[in-house]
N, C-alpha and C positions, 0 to 999 in steps of 0.2 A: 525508481519510484518513489515521488516527494509524498508527504504525511498525506495520510486519506482515511477513508473510515466507510463500509458500508452495511448496510443491515445483513448481509449475505453472510458465511463461513466462507474463510479461503484458504487453500493449499498451498502451497509452494513449496516444490521440487526443487533443489541446487544441480543442475545436470553437472556443469564443472566449478573447478575456480571456489572459489570462497564470497558469498555475502553477506553483512550484517542486518540481523532484523531487529529494528527500533521499534517500542513501547515506549508511551511519555513514564521516565524516571528508571529507565532500564534498556537492555540492548542482549543481543544474542549472535555469538557467532555461530555461523551455518557452513559448515564443511563438504564436499564435495556428495553426493546421493542422501542430505538431508533431507528431512522432509516434516512438516509442520504447518500446523494447525493454527487458524487466528481463528478468538470467538466475534460471533456476529458485535457490527456498531462500537470497535477497538482501533482506536488508534495508531496505527503504523507506518515505516516505514520500509524501504527498503534500498542498500545502497551498495554497490562491487567492489570487493577489494579487489583490486588489476582487475585481469582481463576472466569472465567468469557470464556462465548462467542458467539461467534459472524459467522452470516452469508453472503455472501459478492457474487454478481450478476455482472461478468464482463463483458460488450457488446460494440459493438461498434454501432455508432450512423448511422450506414446505414443498424443495424436490422431494427432501428424506421422507420428511412421514404426510408429504398427501393434500393434507389439511387440518386446522389447526385444532381440528376437535378431535383427530384421529387419538388414538391410542400410544403412536407413533411421537407425539408432539407432545401429549400431555406427561407422558413418564417417562420419554428419553430426549428428545431433543430441545422443552422449552427449559425443563429444568439446567438444563447444559448451559443455553444461551446466559442463563439467569446465575450461575455458579460464580461468586467473587470469589473464585481460588484460580476462574480459567481465562486467563487475557490470550494466552498462547502455548502452543502446546507440541516441545519437540516428541515426532512422535518415530518409535524405533524397535525393532525384536528381533528375536538370535533368527529370527529366518528372513527377514527383512520381507516378511510375506504384504504388509502395508506400504512401504516402495511398487511392491511389481502391482498393488491392485491401480494404485496412482497412477504408473507409467500404460498399465493396459486400460487403462478409463481415458488419460489423452490418449490415447493412440486411438481411440474407439472415436475423438470427437473430431478428430480431426479427419479420420479415414472414411469414416460414417457408414460403416457396414449393417446392412440390412438388420435391425433390433440395437445400434448399437445406443439407444436410450435406453433401454433395460440395462446392458452388460454398464451404463456409467454408473444409474441409482444404483444397482446394486453393488457394485465395486465401494462407490463414496458409501451407501449405508453399512456396509461394514468398519470401515474406516473411521466412519463418525462412533457407532457402535462400541469400538478400541477408546475413541478417544471417553466416550459416558464410563467406562468402567473403570479409566485412570481417575476419574471425579467420583464416580457414583457413593465414594462413602464421604466425602466431603459436602455433597448438593445439598442444599436447606432450603426448602421454598420461604422464598421473598419476594419481595418488590423489589426492583432493579433501583435502587439509591444514586441519583442525580448527584455526580458530583460538580461541586463551582467550578474548578477549573478545567475541565473537561470540555463544561457544556462552554463557557468564553473562549478554548482555545480551539474550539472546530467552529462556536460562528465565526471566528476572528480569520481563523484560512479559509474558509468560507468563500469571506470578505476580498480577500485576496486570491483564491484563485479566480475571481468571477472580476475583480474588478485590476490587475494586475499591469492591462495593458497602457489605464488610463496616470494621471501624476497621484498619486493617492501617497498619505506622511501618515507616520506614525499617530498623530493626530484622528487619522481615519480610521488608520487601522483599531484602536482604544474606544472610536467612539462605536463602530459595528457593536460590540460589546455593550456598549452602554457602561465604559467603564477610562479611568483619568490613565494618561499614559506611564507613570510610574508601573500602576499596577499590569497596565499590559506587558511591561518590560519585565516586571516581573515573574509575569504570569509562563510567558513565552523559557525564560531563562529558568525557571520550576518543570517545564513541562516537556518542552522543545529543545533546551538546552541552547538553545540559539536568536539573538534579536526580531526581533518583527522586520525590522528592515532587512537583515542577511538572510531571511528568508524569505520575503520578496526579491531581492536581491538574484538570488537562487533558484527560484520559480521560474524567473523570469529567464534565465539565462537558461535551463532545461530543456525550457518551451521552443525557447530558439533553436537549442540542438537537435528538436523535431523537427522543425519547422525546415531547417538546413538539408536536411534528410529525406521529407519529406514533399517540402515543396520545391523542388528544385529552381522550377518558371521565377520564384521569388529572388533579388535579391539582395545582399546583408541590408543596406541601408533599410529596407521595406520590411525586413524579418526585424531588423530593431529595433524601429517606428514599432510595429506590431506586438513585440514584447515591453514596450515597454519606454524603454533607453531615450534617452534626450538627446544622440548624438550615435551615429557607427563607428564613431572611434573608441567614445564611454563603452557598447558596446562589446567592442572587438578587444579591449583591453582587459576587461572582468572578463571575456569569452576564454580567452588563453589564461591566464592565473584560475581558471576552473578547470581548463580539457589539458592545462599545456600547449594549448592548438591555438591557432585563428581560426575563425570560422572560416574561411578560406578552404585553410589544411582539412581540418576537418571535415567539411564536404567531399573534397579530393577523397579523403580516406577513405570512406563510405562508399563513393564511386567505388575505387576502384577494388572493395571488397564483395560491390553486388553485378 
């Protein structure tokens, strides 16, 4: 899952294997049965370490609070969103009750039994209360300060995500945030530990892998063009460097699993 952010909370449960959750300038290794909560508007990504699987629930703060004027919003949710110390929180307790709450909520979402909306809201509310209790001694009422690097990187990532299929350059990426090329390089290095062009290539490759699985009517050459590569051979070479498989082998393996 590439670098992204949203106004919603995100709960991530590692079902098997191991994954790495990264936020700017930090990362956390998550093993099987780990449950982590990512705060609203936090830039993050998830990478698999070997073969693994995880489940994710993304939900609006309003799903818990009901409205911005409610006591739930003013007393619990809004202060938690604004808490400077809260980027992400590994949720664990002795009984694993929080993990069970997530698993049951996810199952209710998939199966949709009668009243499943109440079940999901109740279970997620209990998880959010546990998160609030983890930070309630350090929560301070304050205005959310905008970090310059965060604002810039979000703008540049947004530009890449919208224009990856085009012939964009370092100058274009830097220009989207109204900064020079050197500052663009420094910002990506500080926040994501990769260069802008490395990120662009990786994003194109990941999008290509998605197309290989979901759009089987498209040929390799068509997918290469849709992903912004100048030739199918260049796409195949870089794809193999990333996945250790050619695009054709990757697609065939996916067909076997299905």
